[in-house]
N, C-alpha and C positions, 0 to 999 in steps of 0.2 A: 504494500500500500504506500503510495507516495505521500509525503508530508502535506498537511493542510497549508493553504497559503492565504495571506491577506495581501491583495494586490500582487506584487511581484516578490514579496518577501516571505521566505519560508517561515512558518510558525515556529519550527524547531530552532531556528537561528535566533529567536527572541527569548529563549528560555534562559533563566538564571540558574546555573547549576547549584549554587549555594542554597537557593530557595528550594529547588527540587530535593536536595538532600535533607533539608529541614522537614519538608513534607514527608519524605521517606521515613524519618524518625517518628513523626506523628502517626503515620499509617502502621508502622511496626508496633508501636505501643497500643494502637487500636486493636491490632490482631493478637498481640502477645500478652497484653495486660501489663503487669509490673515486670520491669526488666532492668538488669544492671547495665552500666555503660559497656562492659565487655560483651554482654549478650547482644546488645544493639549493634556494636561495632562488627561483631561476627555476622549478624543477620544482614547487615547492610553493606558489608565489605568496605567499611571505613576504618581509618586509623583510630586508635583510642583517643588521641588528642583532638582530632576533628569531631568525634562523637561528643566529647565533653563540651566543645565550643557550641555545638548545636543545642545540646541540652541546657547549657548555661543561659543561652539567649532565650530559649523557649521558657525556661523557668523564670527569668527576669520579668517576662511579660505575662506570666500567669498561665501559660499553656501547658506546662508540666509541673508536677509536684514530686519532690524527693522524700522518701521515707526510708531511713537507714541507707542501704546501698542501692535501693531500687527506685526507679522513676516510673511514674504513671501520668496519664493525661489529667489535666486540671479542670476545675469548674468553669474556667473562662470559656471553654467550648460550649457549655450549657447556656451560658449567658448569651453568646453569639447565636446559638441555635434558637433560643427564645426570641431574639430580635428578628431573625429571619422569619420565624413562624408568625410573628405579630406585626410585621412591617406593613402588611396590606390589610385594610379593613375587610376586603372581600374574603380573606382567609379566616378572619375572626368570625364573620357571618357563617362561613362553611362549618365551623366548629359547632354552631347551634344546630345546623341541619344534620350533622352527623348523629347527634343525639336523637333527633326526631326519627331518622331512618332506623337507627338501632332499636328504638322503642317500638316502632311499628312491626318489626320482624322478630323482636326479642332475640336478636343475634348481634354480632359485632359489625360495626360500620367504621370505615376509614375515609379520610380525605387526603389526597396526595397531589403533587404537582410534578411536572417534568422540568428538569434542569440538566443541561449538557447531555441530553440523551439518556438520562437515568430517572427513576421515579423516587421522589422523596416524600414519605408519609408524614404529614404535619399533625393530624389529629386522629385519634381513634376513640371509640365509645363502646362500652359493653354495659353501661349503666346510665344513671341520670345526668351525667355531665361529660363533656368532651375533655379529654386529657391530651397532653403532649404525647406523641406516639410512644408506646411502650415496646415497640418492636426491637429486637436485638439488631436486626439489619434494616437500616432505613435508607439505603442508597442502592436500589434494586435495578436489575436489568428490565428494560421495558417489555421484552418478549416473554417474560415469565410472569408478569402481573396483569390482572384484569384492567387496571387503570392504564397501564402502559400499552397494552394491546388495543384498547379502545381509542387511545390517542393515535397510535400508529395507523389505525384504520382510517383516521381522518386526515392524517398528514399527506402531503404530496409524495409521490414515489421517490423523488430526489432527496427528500429529507429522511425518508426511511432508509435509503441507500447510505446516506451519511452516517446515520446512527449505527447501522449494522456494520459498516466498514470500520467504525471507531471501536465498537465494543464486541463485535462478533455475536454469536448465538450460543453462548456456553450452556451446558447442561447443569442447571442448579439442582434438579432432581432427575430421576429417570423418566419423568413425564414431560420434561421441558422440550419445547420446540428447538431443534438444532439445525434445520436446513431452511434455506431461503424459500424453496418451493412450498414447504409445509407452512411457513409463516405467511406467504401470500395467500394460500388457501384459507388459512385461519382469518386473515384480515378481510377477505371477501365474504366469509360467513358472518363476521361481525357487522359489516356494512348492511348485509341482508336482514339480519334479525334485530339490530339496534342496540346490542349490548355485547360485552365481552365476558369471558370466563377465564378463571385460573383454576384448573382442576388438579390440585396437588402439584403444580408446576414450579412453585417457588418454595413451598413449605409442605413436606409430606403430611398427609392427613388433614389438609385444609382445602375447602372448596369455596370459591369466590366468584361473585358476579359484579361487574362494574360498568359504569357509564361515564361519559365526559360531561362537564359543565362548560357552557360557552357564554361569552359576552354577546350583546346584540349584534356586534360586528361579525360574529362568527369565530373570533379568536378563542382558543381553548384556555380556560382558566385553570382547570384541574380535573379531578375525577373523584367519584364517590363509589364505595363498594359496600356490599353486604357479604358476610362470610360466616362459616361455621365448620365444625369438625365433620370429616367425611363419614364417620360412623352414624351421624344423625342427619346430615343434609342429603336428601334424595334428589333425583333429577327434577322432580316436580318443584322442588325449592329452587334449585340452581337455575332452571330454565323457565320457571313459572313465577312463584311468589317473589323471589328476589328482584328480578328485572322489573316486575310489575310495580313494586314499591319504589324502586329507583327511578323508573320512568314517570312516576306520578309525583314524587317529591322533588327531584332535581329541577324540573321546570319551575317549581315554586321558588327555589333558591335563585334561579336565574331572574325571575320576575322581581324578587326582593332586591337583588343587586341593582337593578335598573331603578326601582322606586326609591331606593336610598341613595342613588347617584354614586355608587361605589365603583362604577366602570366608566 
């Protein structure tokens, strides 16, 4: 795959290697939890002194915390994550509708958005209030999620190409779509029926239906889901009750957005 370009300038030529290495430290701590500098240096193939410099800089600004000999990610990331979640009034309103959707089905509901070709879940609800997403993994591949597939079905093919070229079609579970032909067939089916499903494709044992939410202009704001455990959710739920509720409530959210002048 050739590097992405802005004008005539290769995007890779604009990368700061020091920043990339610091991000690598963050991602390693996200995957590994608490780690010593030596463990990080080994995992990232960095010198011990370079690893300490990255850790010292991140610690100074609150992004990592040291306890004894081990470092972990700091609460500053939560603060930034809450800012991202709350920066748009439309997202705040979505949290209220997540509760309504969950209440109508007596199952879990989520609201997520697309950023950089991945799905970020901002809210989920399994009770009377919307909470910041409690998912362990909140940066998911679009082809494995109901929200992501619903969005891909709406995007132009050139944008789908860009996303697949960038991230590929990795198998998150043994039910994930892994070929472009299979993805195209799935997106065609979604366009036909008006909703997407994630049938244990991102989390084993979880069945999900999802639809997108749009602005009056047609721009996609995000997507809502209903989900439940595979042992309880029948096909009549996944392809009947769940999409019926979503396709009834999500237009109310879209109307509310317009009436409150949030778009």
